[in-house]
C-alpha positions in Angstrom: 97.0 -117.5 -81.3 94.0 -115.8 -83.0 95.3 -112.4 -82.0 98.7 -113.0 -83.7 97.0 -114.4 -86.8 94.8 -111.3 -87.0 97.8 -109.1 -86.6 99.7 -110.9 -89.4 96.6 -110.7 -91.7 96.1 -107.0 -91.1 99.8 -106.3 -91.6 99.7 -108.2 -94.9 96.6 -106.3 -96.0 98.4 -103.0 -95.2 101.5 -103.9 -97.1 99.4 -105.0 -100.1 97.6 -101.6 -100.1 100.8 -99.6 -99.7 102.5 -101.5 -102.5 99.5 -101.0 -104.8 99.5 -97.3 -104.0 103.2 -97.1 -104.9 103.4 -99.4 -108.0 99.9 -99.8 -109.5 98.6 -96.9 -111.7 95.0 -98.0 -111.1 95.2 -97.9 -107.3 92.2 -96.1 -105.8 90.4 -95.0 -102.7 90.3 -98.5 -101.1 94.0 -98.8 -101.1 94.4 -95.3 -99.8 91.9 -95.8 -97.0 93.5 -99.0 -95.9 97.0 -97.5 -95.9 95.9 -94.3 -94.1 93.9 -96.3 -91.6 96.8 -98.6 -90.8 99.2 -95.7 -90.5 96.7 -93.9 -88.2 96.4 -97.0 -86.0 100.2 -97.2 -85.7 100.5 -93.8 -84.1 97.9 -94.5 -81.4 99.3 -94.6 -77.9 98.1 -98.1 -77.2 100.9 -98.6 -74.6 99.4 -96.0 -72.3 97.9 -96.8 -69.0 95.5 -95.0 -66.7 97.5 -92.7 -64.5 96.6 -94.6 -61.4 98.1 -97.8 -62.8 101.3 -96.2 -64.1 104.6 -96.8 -62.3 105.6 -93.7 -60.3 102.2 -92.1 -60.8 101.7 -88.9 -58.9 98.7 -88.4 -56.6 95.8 -86.3 -57.9 96.1 -82.7 -56.8 99.9 -82.9 -56.1 100.7 -79.9 -58.2 97.9 -77.8 -56.7 99.2 -78.6 -53.2 102.8 -77.7 -54.2 101.6 -74.4 -55.8 99.7 -73.4 -52.7 102.6 -74.3 -50.4 105.0 -72.2 -52.5 102.7 -69.3 -52.5 102.2 -69.3 -48.7 106.0 -69.4 -48.2 106.7 -66.7 -50.7 104.0 -64.3 -49.4 105.7 -63.8 -46.0 
């Protein structure tokens, strides 16, 4: 509940700052910082997981093993 309320509040703050940058001639650094910060947060990959927890994750060193196996077959 609190998480959703915080998200709505930050979204409203971002839209206020963006609207002031577009429409108010006296908009300044505060509105610019809020807008840029909100945009920056929106491009963060927050949906990523550590590789070990991801579905279909490959074992560590898998590419190294495949490379070595390919080299030993091709050398002969």
